[in-house]
C-alpha positions as CSV (number, residue, x, y, z in Angstrom):
1,M,-4.6,0.2,26.2
2,A,-7.1,-2.3,26.6
3,K,-9.3,-1.0,29.1
4,A,-9.7,2.4,27.0
5,I,-11.0,-0.1,24.0
6,E,-13.1,-1.9,26.2
7,E,-14.7,1.1,27.4
8,A,-14.8,2.7,24.2
9,V,-16.7,-0.2,22.3
10,L,-19.1,0.0,25.4
11,K,-20.1,3.5,25.1
12,N,-19.9,2.7,21.4
13,Q,-17.4,5.7,21.1
14,H,-14.6,5.6,18.2
15,L,-10.7,5.7,19.8
16,V,-7.6,6.5,18.8
17,V,-4.6,4.8,20.4
18,E,-1.1,5.9,19.7
19,A,0.9,2.3,21.2
20,G,5.0,2.5,21.2
21,T,6.9,-0.3,19.8
22,G,6.8,-3.5,22.0
23,V,3.5,-2.6,23.6
24,G,1.5,-5.9,22.0
25,K,-0.7,-3.5,20.9
26,S,-2.8,-6.5,19.0
27,L,-3.0,-8.5,21.9
28,A,-4.6,-5.0,23.9
29,Y,-6.9,-4.6,21.2
30,L,-8.1,-8.2,20.3
31,A,-8.6,-9.4,24.1
32,P,-11.5,-6.8,24.8
33,L,-13.2,-7.1,21.6
34,L,-13.4,-10.9,21.8
35,L,-14.2,-11.1,25.4
36,N,-16.7,-7.9,24.8
37,P,-20.8,-9.0,25.9
38,K,-21.6,-6.4,23.3
39,R,-20.1,-7.6,20.4
40,G,-23.2,-10.4,19.8
41,R,-22.9,-12.1,16.1
42,G,-20.3,-11.3,13.6
43,P,-17.0,-11.2,13.7
44,V,-14.3,-8.1,14.8
45,L,-13.2,-6.8,12.3
46,V,-8.8,-5.7,11.9
47,S,-7.8,-3.9,8.5
48,T,-4.1,-3.2,8.4
49,G,-1.9,-1.2,6.3
50,T,0.9,-4.1,5.5
51,I,0.8,-7.5,4.6
52,A,3.4,-8.1,6.8
53,L,1.5,-7.4,9.8
54,Q,-1.8,-9.3,8.1
55,E,1.0,-12.4,8.4
56,Q,1.9,-11.6,12.3
57,L,-1.8,-11.9,13.1
58,I,-2.8,-14.7,11.2
59,E,0.6,-16.8,12.1
60,K,1.9,-15.4,15.8
61,D,-0.7,-13.5,17.2
62,L,-4.5,-14.7,17.3
63,P,-2.8,-18.5,18.0
64,L,-1.4,-16.9,20.9
65,L,-4.2,-15.2,22.0
66,A,-6.0,-18.3,21.4
67,K,-3.7,-20.0,23.7
68,V,-4.0,-17.5,26.6
69,L,-7.9,-17.3,26.5
70,K,-7.8,-21.5,26.4
71,R,-10.3,-20.8,24.1
72,P,-10.5,-21.7,20.3
73,I,-10.8,-18.3,18.1
74,T,-11.5,-19.3,14.2
75,F,-10.3,-16.3,11.9
76,V,-10.1,-15.6,8.1
77,L,-8.1,-13.3,5.9
78,A,-10.2,-11.2,3.7
79,K,-9.4,-10.8,-0.1
80,G,-10.7,-9.4,-3.0
81,R,-13.1,-11.9,-4.7
82,N,-11.1,-11.5,-7.7
83,H,-8.2,-13.2,-5.7
84,Y,-10.7,-16.5,-5.8
85,L,-11.4,-19.3,-8.6
86,C,-14.7,-19.3,-10.6
87,E,-15.2,-23.0,-10.6
88,H,-17.6,-22.1,-13.2
89,R,-15.7,-19.9,-15.3
90,F,-13.0,-22.3,-15.3
91,R,-14.9,-25.0,-16.4
92,R,-16.4,-23.3,-19.3
93,V,-13.4,-23.2,-20.7
94,A,-11.4,-25.9,-19.6
95,G,-11.7,-27.7,-23.4
96,Q,-9.7,-24.4,-24.8
97,L,-7.4,-23.9,-22.2
98,S,-4.5,-23.4,-24.8
99,N,-6.8,-20.0,-25.8
100,V,-6.1,-19.4,-22.0
101,A,-3.0,-19.7,-21.3
102,E,0.1,-17.1,-22.3
103,D,2.6,-20.0,-22.5
104,E,3.8,-23.5,-21.4
105,D,4.1,-22.6,-18.0
106,D,0.7,-21.4,-17.7
107,L,-0.7,-24.5,-19.3
108,R,1.0,-26.7,-17.1
109,V,-0.8,-25.1,-13.9
110,L,-4.3,-25.1,-15.8
111,D,-3.9,-28.9,-16.1
112,R,-3.6,-29.5,-12.5
113,I,-6.6,-26.9,-11.4
114,P,-9.0,-29.6,-12.2
115,S,-7.5,-32.2,-10.0
116,L,-7.7,-29.9,-7.2
117,M,-11.3,-28.4,-7.2
118,G,-13.8,-29.3,-4.4
119,K,-11.1,-29.8,-1.9
120,G,-11.3,-26.6,-0.7
121,I,-11.4,-22.9,-1.0
122,L,-9.2,-22.3,-4.2
123,G,-7.3,-18.5,-4.2
124,R,-4.6,-17.8,-6.8
125,N,-2.5,-18.6,-4.0
126,Q,-3.2,-22.0,-3.2
127,L,-2.7,-23.2,-7.4
128,P,-0.2,-25.6,-8.3
129,G,2.3,-23.0,-9.4
130,T,2.3,-19.2,-10.6
131,L,-0.2,-18.1,-13.5
132,S,-0.2,-15.2,-15.6
133,D,-2.6,-12.4,-15.0
134,S,-3.9,-12.9,-18.2
135,A,-4.6,-16.3,-18.0
136,W,-6.2,-15.4,-14.2
137,S,-8.6,-13.1,-15.2
138,F,-10.1,-15.9,-17.9
139,I,-10.7,-17.9,-14.6
140,R,-10.9,-16.0,-11.3
141,S,-14.3,-14.6,-9.3
142,E,-15.7,-11.6,-10.6
143,T,-18.9,-9.8,-9.8
144,G,-20.8,-9.1,-12.8
145,L,-20.1,-12.6,-14.3
146,C,-21.1,-14.5,-10.6
147,G,-25.0,-16.3,-11.0
148,H,-24.9,-17.0,-7.5
149,A,-27.4,-19.1,-6.2
150,K,-27.8,-20.3,-9.6
151,C,-24.4,-21.7,-10.2
152,R,-24.2,-24.8,-10.7
153,E,-21.0,-24.7,-8.9
154,H,-22.3,-23.6,-5.6
155,P,-20.8,-23.5,-3.1
156,C,-17.8,-22.2,-5.1
157,S,-14.4,-21.0,-3.5
158,Y,-15.8,-17.7,-3.2
159,Q,-19.1,-18.6,-1.5
160,R,-17.3,-20.7,0.7
161,V,-14.9,-17.8,1.7
162,K,-17.8,-15.7,2.4
163,V,-19.5,-18.3,4.9
164,E,-16.2,-18.5,6.4
165,L,-16.0,-14.7,7.1
166,K,-19.6,-14.8,8.4
167,Q,-18.7,-17.3,10.9
168,A,-15.4,-16.1,12.2
169,D,-14.7,-14.2,15.2
170,V,-11.5,-12.3,13.6
171,V,-11.4,-11.0,10.0
172,V,-8.2,-9.6,8.6
173,A,-8.4,-7.4,5.8
174,N,-6.6,-4.6,4.2
175,H,-7.8,-0.8,4.2
176,S,-7.8,-0.9,0.4
177,L,-10.7,-3.7,0.6
178,L,-12.2,-2.2,4.3
179,F,-12.8,1.5,2.1
180,V,-14.0,-0.7,-1.3
181,H,-16.4,-2.0,1.3
182,L,-17.5,1.3,3.0
183,Q,-18.1,2.6,0.0
184,L,-20.6,-0.2,-2.1
185,A,-22.1,-0.7,2.0
186,K,-23.7,2.9,0.9
187,Q,-25.2,1.3,-2.6
188,G,-26.1,-1.8,-0.6
189,V,-23.4,-4.4,-1.5
190,S,-21.2,-6.0,1.0
191,L,-17.8,-7.2,0.3
192,L,-17.3,-8.1,4.1
193,P,-19.7,-9.6,6.9
194,R,-21.6,-7.4,9.2
195,F,-19.0,-6.1,12.2
196,K,-19.7,-3.4,15.0
197,A,-16.5,-2.8,16.1
198,L,-13.7,-2.1,13.5
199,V,-9.7,-1.8,14.2
200,L,-7.5,0.2,11.8
201,D,-4.2,-0.9,12.6
202,E,-1.5,0.8,10.8
203,A,-3.8,3.4,10.9
204,H,-1.7,6.3,9.6
205,H,-1.8,4.7,6.4
206,G,-5.5,5.1,6.3
207,P,-5.6,8.9,4.9
208,E,-3.4,8.3,2.0
209,V,-5.2,4.5,1.1
210,A,-8.3,6.6,1.0
211,T,-6.7,9.6,-1.1
212,E,-5.6,6.4,-3.8
213,H,-9.0,4.8,-3.6
214,F,-11.2,7.6,-4.0
215,G,-9.1,9.0,-6.8
216,I,-9.6,8.7,-10.9
217,H,-6.7,6.2,-12.4
218,V,-7.0,5.7,-16.3
219,S,-4.6,4.4,-18.5
220,N,-3.8,3.1,-21.8
221,S,-2.6,-0.3,-20.2
222,Q,-6.0,-0.3,-18.3
223,V,-7.6,0.0,-22.0
224,D,-5.3,-2.5,-23.5
225,Y,-5.9,-5.4,-20.9
226,L,-9.8,-5.1,-21.4
227,L,-9.4,-5.2,-25.3
228,D,-7.2,-7.8,-25.2
229,Q,-9.8,-9.7,-22.6
230,L,-12.4,-9.1,-25.5
231,Y,-10.7,-10.2,-28.1
232,G,-6.3,-10.9,-27.8
233,R,-4.0,-9.8,-30.2
234,K,-3.1,-13.2,-31.0
235,A,-5.5,-16.3,-32.8
236,G,-7.7,-17.4,-30.5
237,K,-7.4,-15.3,-27.6
238,G,-10.8,-13.5,-25.6
239,F,-13.9,-13.8,-25.1
240,L,-14.8,-13.2,-28.1
241,S,-13.1,-16.1,-29.9
242,R,-14.8,-18.8,-28.1
243,V,-18.3,-17.1,-29.5
244,Q,-20.2,-18.7,-32.0
245,P,-21.5,-17.8,-34.4
246,A,-18.6,-15.2,-35.2
247,P,-19.1,-11.4,-33.3
248,E,-17.2,-10.0,-36.4
249,I,-18.3,-6.9,-36.0
250,L,-17.3,-6.8,-32.6
251,K,-14.0,-8.2,-33.9
252,K,-13.6,-5.2,-35.9
253,K,-14.7,-2.6,-33.0
254,V,-12.2,-3.9,-30.9
255,V,-9.2,-3.9,-33.3
256,A,-10.4,-0.2,-34.4
257,L,-10.5,0.9,-30.4
258,R,-6.8,-0.5,-30.0
259,S,-6.0,2.2,-32.4
260,T,-8.4,5.0,-31.4
261,S,-6.9,4.1,-27.5
262,E,-3.5,4.6,-29.2
263,A,-3.6,7.9,-30.8
264,F,-5.4,8.9,-27.6
265,F,-3.3,8.2,-24.9
266,G,-0.4,9.2,-27.8
267,S,-2.0,12.8,-28.3
268,L,-1.8,13.0,-23.9
269,H,1.9,11.8,-23.8
270,F,2.7,14.2,-26.5
271,W,1.3,17.1,-24.7
272,L,2.7,16.3,-21.3
273,V,6.8,16.0,-23.4
274,N,5.9,19.2,-25.1
275,Q,3.8,21.6,-23.5
276,G,3.3,20.6,-19.9
277,P,5.1,21.4,-16.8
278,D,7.9,18.8,-15.2
279,N,5.9,17.3,-13.1
280,G,2.6,16.6,-15.3
281,R,0.3,18.9,-13.3
282,L,-2.8,20.2,-14.9
283,I,-4.8,23.1,-14.3
284,A,-7.4,23.3,-16.4
285,P,-9.1,20.5,-19.0
286,L,-6.8,19.5,-21.9
287,E,-7.7,21.3,-25.5
288,I,-8.0,17.5,-27.0
289,E,-10.2,15.7,-28.6
290,N,-11.6,12.5,-26.6
291,P,-12.7,9.8,-29.2
292,L,-11.9,6.9,-26.7
293,S,-14.8,7.8,-24.8
294,I,-16.9,7.7,-27.4
295,A,-15.9,4.9,-29.3
296,L,-16.0,2.8,-25.6
297,R,-19.9,3.8,-25.5
298,E,-20.4,2.8,-28.9
299,L,-18.3,-1.1,-27.9
300,R,-21.0,-0.9,-24.5
301,E,-23.8,-0.4,-27.1
302,L,-22.8,-3.1,-29.3
303,L,-22.3,-5.8,-26.3
304,E,-25.6,-5.0,-24.9
305,N,-27.3,-5.5,-28.4
306,W,-25.4,-8.7,-28.3
307,A,-26.1,-9.9,-24.8
308,G,-29.9,-9.5,-25.9
309,T,-29.4,-11.7,-28.5
310,S,-27.9,-14.4,-26.5
311,T,-29.4,-17.8,-25.9
312,N,-26.8,-18.6,-23.3
313,Q,-27.3,-17.1,-20.1
314,D,-23.3,-17.1,-19.5
315,E,-22.3,-16.1,-22.7
316,E,-25.4,-13.3,-22.0
317,R,-23.7,-12.5,-18.5
318,E,-20.7,-11.8,-20.1
319,F,-21.3,-9.7,-22.8
320,R,-23.0,-7.4,-20.1
321,Y,-20.4,-7.4,-17.5
322,F,-17.5,-6.6,-20.5
323,A,-20.4,-3.9,-21.6
324,S,-20.3,-2.4,-17.5
325,R,-16.8,-2.6,-18.2
326,A,-16.2,0.1,-21.0
327,W,-19.1,1.9,-20.0
328,M,-17.4,2.8,-16.4
329,M,-14.0,3.5,-17.9
330,A,-15.4,6.0,-20.6
331,D,-17.0,7.9,-17.9
332,E,-13.7,7.6,-15.8
333,I,-11.6,8.8,-19.2
334,E,-13.8,11.4,-19.9
335,D,-14.2,12.8,-16.2
336,F,-10.3,12.8,-16.3
337,V,-9.9,14.8,-19.4
338,K,-12.9,17.4,-18.5
339,L,-11.2,17.7,-14.5
340,K,-14.2,16.6,-13.0
341,M,-13.5,15.5,-9.9
342,S,-13.3,19.3,-7.9
343,H,-10.9,20.2,-4.6
344,A,-8.7,17.3,-6.8
345,A,-4.9,17.4,-7.4
346,H,-5.1,16.5,-11.5
347,W,-1.8,15.6,-13.4
348,L,-0.3,12.9,-16.2
349,E,2.5,10.3,-15.7
350,S,4.7,8.6,-18.6
351,R,6.9,5.9,-18.1
352,P,8.4,3.1,-20.5
353,A,5.8,-0.3,-21.0
354,I,6.7,-3.2,-18.9
355,R,6.3,-5.4,-21.6
356,G,6.3,-4.1,-25.7
357,K,7.0,-0.9,-27.1
358,G,5.5,2.4,-25.9
359,Q,4.7,4.0,-23.4
360,R,2.4,3.5,-20.5
361,V,0.6,6.5,-19.9
362,T,-1.6,7.3,-17.0
363,G,-3.9,9.8,-16.1
364,R,-4.9,10.6,-11.8
365,S,-7.0,12.9,-10.2
366,A,-6.5,12.5,-6.4
367,P,-9.1,14.1,-4.0
368,L,-7.2,16.8,-1.8
369,D,-9.3,16.1,1.5
370,V,-11.2,12.6,2.1
371,S,-11.7,13.6,5.8
372,K,-15.7,14.5,5.1
373,T,-15.7,11.0,2.7
374,L,-14.6,9.2,5.6
375,H,-16.7,10.8,8.6
376,Q,-19.8,9.7,5.9
377,I,-18.8,6.5,5.3
378,L,-16.9,5.3,8.6
379,F,-17.2,7.1,11.8
380,E,-21.2,7.5,10.9
381,E,-21.9,4.1,10.0
382,V,-19.9,1.7,12.3
383,D,-20.4,2.1,16.2
384,S,-17.1,1.9,17.3
385,V,-13.6,2.4,15.0
386,I,-10.5,1.9,17.2
387,M,-7.3,3.4,15.3
388,T,-4.0,2.6,16.4
389,S,-0.1,2.9,15.5
390,A,3.1,3.6,16.7
391,T,3.1,6.4,15.0
392,L,-0.1,9.0,14.6
393,S,1.0,11.7,17.1
394,T,2.8,15.0,15.8
395,S,3.5,17.3,18.7
396,H,2.9,17.0,22.8
397,R,0.2,20.0,22.8
398,N,-1.8,18.3,20.5
399,P,-0.8,15.1,19.8
400,F,-3.3,13.7,17.5
401,E,-4.6,17.0,15.7
402,F,-3.3,16.3,12.0
403,F,-4.3,12.7,12.0
404,R,-8.2,13.7,13.5
405,G,-8.3,16.3,10.5
406,R,-7.1,14.3,7.8
407,M,-9.4,11.1,8.8
408,G,-12.9,12.9,9.7
409,M,-12.8,11.9,13.1
410,P,-14.8,13.7,15.4
411,M,-12.8,15.8,18.3
412,E,-15.2,14.5,20.8
413,H,-14.6,11.5,21.1
414,P,-11.4,9.7,23.4
415,E,-7.7,9.2,22.5
416,L,-4.9,7.9,24.3
417,V,-0.8,7.5,24.0
418,V,0.6,4.4,25.6
419,P,4.6,5.4,25.5
420,S,6.9,1.9,24.9
421,P,8.2,0.1,27.4
422,F,11.9,-0.2,25.7
423,E,14.4,1.8,27.4
424,Y,15.5,4.2,24.3
425,Q,17.9,6.0,27.3
426,R,20.0,2.8,27.6
427,Q,19.2,1.3,23.8
428,V,19.2,4.2,22.0
429,C,22.4,6.5,21.4
430,L,21.6,9.4,18.2
431,I,24.5,11.4,17.0
432,S,23.7,14.4,15.2
433,S,25.9,17.5,14.3
434,K,25.5,20.8,12.7
435,S,29.0,20.3,11.1
436,F,27.5,17.8,8.7
437,P,26.7,18.6,5.0
438,D,23.8,20.9,4.4
439,P,21.3,18.9,2.3
440,T,20.1,22.3,0.2
441,S,23.7,22.6,-1.2
442,Q,24.2,21.7,-4.4
443,S,27.5,19.8,-3.4
444,W,25.4,17.8,-0.7
445,L,25.5,14.3,-2.2
446,D,29.5,14.5,-3.0
447,E,30.3,15.8,0.9
448,L,27.0,13.1,2.2
449,T,29.7,10.1,0.8
450,P,32.5,10.4,3.4
451,K,29.8,11.4,6.1
452,V,28.1,7.5,5.7
453,K,31.7,6.3,4.9
454,E,32.8,7.2,8.5
455,A,29.5,6.2,10.0
456,L,29.1,2.6,8.1
457,T,32.8,1.8,9.9
458,W,31.3,3.1,13.7
459,T,29.3,-0.2,13.6
460,G,30.9,-2.4,11.4
461,G,28.1,-2.3,8.9
462,G,24.8,-3.9,10.6
463,T,23.2,-0.3,8.7
464,F,20.2,0.4,6.9
465,V,20.4,3.6,4.8
466,L,17.6,5.7,4.8
467,T,16.8,7.7,2.0
468,T,14.2,10.0,1.0
469,S,14.7,9.8,-2.8
470,H,15.7,6.9,-5.3
471,F,18.7,9.5,-7.0
472,A,20.2,9.4,-3.4
473,L,20.1,6.1,-2.9
474,R,21.2,5.7,-6.2
475,H,24.5,7.9,-5.9
476,L,24.8,6.1,-2.6
477,H,25.4,3.0,-4.3
478,S,28.2,3.7,-6.7
479,S,29.7,5.7,-4.2
480,L,29.9,3.1,-1.8
481,S,30.4,0.1,-4.3
482,T,34.3,0.1,-3.8
483,F,34.3,1.1,-0.1
484,C,31.9,-1.6,1.4
485,K,33.4,-4.1,-1.1
486,E,37.5,-3.4,0.4
487,L,35.8,-3.7,4.1
488,S,33.7,-7.2,3.1
489,Y,30.3,-4.9,3.8
490,P,27.6,-6.4,1.6
491,L,26.2,-3.6,-0.4
492,L,22.2,-4.3,-0.9
493,A,20.1,-1.7,-2.6
494,Q,16.4,-1.3,-3.0
495,G,15.6,-1.7,-7.1
496,I,19.5,-2.0,-7.9
497,T,20.8,-5.4,-6.3
498,G,17.2,-7.2,-5.5
499,E,13.4,-6.7,-4.6
500,R,12.3,-6.0,-0.8
501,G,12.1,-9.5,0.5
502,R,15.2,-10.8,-1.0
503,L,17.2,-7.9,0.5
504,L,15.8,-8.5,3.9
505,E,16.9,-11.9,4.2
506,A,20.6,-11.4,2.1
507,F,20.5,-8.7,5.2
508,R,19.8,-11.1,8.1
509,N,22.2,-13.5,6.8
510,N,25.5,-11.4,7.4
511,P,26.1,-9.0,10.3
512,H,28.2,-6.6,8.6
513,S,25.6,-5.9,5.5
514,V,24.2,-2.4,4.4
515,L,21.3,-1.9,2.9
516,L,20.0,1.4,1.4
517,G,16.4,2.0,1.3
518,S,13.9,4.6,0.5
519,S,10.1,5.0,1.1
520,T,9.1,1.4,2.0
521,F,12.0,0.6,4.0
522,W,11.3,3.4,6.4
523,E,8.0,1.1,7.6
524,G,7.1,-2.2,8.0
525,V,10.6,-3.9,8.5
526,D,11.0,-5.7,11.6
527,I,14.8,-6.8,12.3
528,P,15.4,-7.7,15.8
529,G,18.6,-8.4,17.2
530,S,22.3,-7.0,16.5
531,N,22.1,-7.6,12.7
532,L,20.7,-4.1,12.4
533,R,22.4,-1.8,15.0
534,H,22.8,1.2,13.2
535,I,20.1,3.4,11.2
536,I,21.7,6.9,9.1
537,I,19.3,9.4,8.0
538,P,20.8,11.2,5.5
539,R,18.3,13.7,4.9
540,L,14.9,14.9,7.4
541,P,12.1,13.2,5.4
542,F,10.3,16.0,4.1
543,E,7.7,15.1,1.0
544,V,9.3,15.9,-2.1
545,P,7.2,19.5,-2.5
546,S,7.0,19.6,-6.5
547,H,5.0,16.3,-6.8
548,P,1.1,17.3,-8.1
549,L,-0.4,16.5,-5.2
550,Q,1.4,17.7,-2.3
551,E,1.7,21.2,-4.6
552,A,-2.0,21.1,-5.1
553,R,-2.3,20.8,-1.1
554,V,0.0,23.4,-0.7
555,E,-2.0,26.3,-2.8
556,D,-5.3,24.6,-0.9
557,L,-4.0,25.5,2.5
558,E,-2.8,28.7,1.4
559,A,-5.5,29.7,-0.2
560,R,-7.4,29.0,3.5
561,G,-5.0,30.9,5.3
562,K,-3.0,28.0,6.9
563,S,0.9,27.2,6.8
564,P,1.7,24.3,4.9
565,F,5.1,23.8,6.6
566,L,3.6,24.1,9.8
567,D,0.0,22.0,9.0
568,W,1.3,19.4,6.5
569,A,5.3,20.0,5.6
570,L,6.0,19.3,9.1
571,P,4.0,16.8,10.8
572,Q,4.5,14.6,7.4
573,A,8.2,14.5,8.1
574,L,7.7,14.1,11.9
575,I,6.2,10.9,11.8
576,R,8.2,9.7,8.9
577,F,11.0,10.0,10.8
578,R,9.8,8.3,14.0
579,Q,8.9,5.6,11.7
580,G,12.7,5.7,10.7
581,F,13.9,6.1,14.2
582,G,11.5,2.9,15.0
583,R,13.8,0.4,12.7
584,L,15.9,0.1,15.7
585,I,15.1,-1.1,18.5
586,R,12.6,-4.2,17.9
587,Q,13.1,-5.9,21.2
588,V,13.9,-5.5,25.0
589,D,17.7,-6.5,24.5
590,D,18.4,-4.5,21.3
591,Q,20.7,-1.9,20.8
592,G,22.6,0.6,18.0
593,L,23.0,4.2,17.3
594,V,20.7,6.4,14.9
595,T,22.9,9.2,13.1
596,V,21.2,11.9,11.4
597,L,23.5,13.9,8.6
598,D,21.0,16.4,8.6
599,P,22.5,19.7,10.1
600,R,18.7,21.2,10.1
601,L,18.5,19.5,13.5
602,H,20.5,22.6,15.0
603,T,20.4,25.1,12.3
604,K,16.4,25.3,12.2
605,R,13.7,26.0,14.8
606,Y,11.8,23.3,13.9
607,G,14.9,20.9,14.6
608,K,13.3,20.5,18.3
609,D,10.3,19.1,17.0
610,F,12.3,15.8,16.0
611,I,13.9,15.8,18.6
612,N,10.9,16.0,20.6
613,A,9.7,13.5,18.4
614,L,11.7,10.7,19.7
615,P,11.5,8.4,22.9
616,P,14.1,10.1,25.2
617,C,17.6,8.7,24.5
618,E,21.4,9.4,24.7
619,W,22.1,12.3,22.7
620,I,25.4,13.2,20.8
621,S,25.7,16.5,18.9
622,T,28.7,16.3,18.1
623,G,28.8,14.0,15.6
624,T,30.8,11.0,16.9
625,P,29.0,8.2,18.9
626,P,31.0,7.7,22.4
627,S,34.0,4.8,21.9
628,E,32.3,3.1,25.4
629,F,29.0,2.7,23.6
630,L,30.4,1.2,20.5
631,N,32.5,-0.9,22.5
632,Q,29.2,-2.4,24.4
633,L,28.0,-3.0,21.0
634,F,29.9,-4.5,19.4
635,K,30.3,-7.0,22.3
636,H,26.3,-7.5,22.6
637,A,26.9,-8.0,18.8
638,K,29.8,-10.4,19.3
639,L,32.0,-8.8,16.6
640,D,35.0,-8.1,16.6
641,S,35.5,-4.0,17.5
642,N,38.9,-3.8,16.2
């Protein structure tokens, strides 16, 4: 893998590499990139899909590589600028902290910030406590509010970070920040230092992150947030409360805008509940009035006019900053209402507001295909892009065809598959049976529970049950609670008994735990050792076809004469299936079962595609694991098999 990366960089080629678990892919790409004589000045940029991998790179892999290479390596974790304190903005509100703080906890944190200023980079994570989003919004660094070199606080925290990024050997970022940078770079704006080589680790996330980023997202909570920053609902809150003489006309406009926003999003919610389809998808523009965009543009004009009369440079900049935000928000709302984004899916969502009364109403537009955009801003602009993950291929004949197509990667550039060094034939036993409950039947969940109970007893807990829906997760939690309690198996459930971090900590602390997880638990979870010795997959992980984005993709594929199942649903499910399987074996001495309670492995032609997608391992298709493997597993885990 390292040799292939070295050759690709020397030839200014892009490379896609699937590296199985245990290969040590981060060391395989970092070493040749750092030692590459062509690298010149500027860092190597590594973009990841998860915080867990960022932490692994910063805390483990990069220090290890420095030790192996016997040379210092400087590395920095890059974040968006609004993660950092703007010392100048803080000093401007320092005499009015009670108007910035949401509560006493905020005030205690804010009071301690001056003692930390000037002693290093201050980000939100470096604050002496937790600060509310509202309070942080008044003191964080913002592009439109930065005076750059004229600032008396120069260099501020953000400017110091920019220097560190330029001087680093390796910059670690996430995919979202990368795509924002690449898009803004076309406009001459840089969020990251100049780089010639880029590693896209966890590259399977790339297309979906790009889809999210290149789309439209509007909501009543966004409008409320902007208006609260301008003039809060509580007395004395917001920017306008600090302006003298008091801009009464602007305050009245903000108050009126709240009513306009409430009425507008209320009409969207009414349509969704009374006229819209169950999934909220929009096929044609809604025939509703949009007074909100008009009112936001009027607000923008008032703010610009007030900026022109201000004699305070900071105040003028803040007026223009809010004017720009109101203008952009007006355009996005109008673009959504008129469904201006072509070749895209459009839909409405509504859910109870987290705080206060009412609903959070959200409008979304998402492009069906990001390949052309990625080709232009990524592959045409960066000399060498290295894309890697443990799960990128979907077939043996054209392993990366699906991934390449979604990313817009030129077909002439090389690819490589590096298999895992683990001995899956010895370490894993795959259990399946055609007699298991059919997930397409109405009684599937009721028939599923006794099978899950039986499977849990095979390994005495120590199990992840990976579901494809929160509905199935909640059902299993309810039906397994008494059973697990009787057997002293701690039952942990995503979104029910705790958040992700605490659930994983609890799982690690008890060898008999049972964790019910969906979505994020299929990947990015690393529990080496015998505490995780069983993965149960009740249902093959096909995406929900009724989601507006998937529904629109199906229609688009059909219109282009392609098979929605073979060209979209199956490749996506195969990647997800491999990710779930990959949670089990994390080191050379791990052992365990993977039980797939879906008979379609046997009854459908595509069942063999799922089997072939896995590394070769012992496969028991009779539905019961061999006793000798279980005995060995219990012995390895130092548990009583009785």
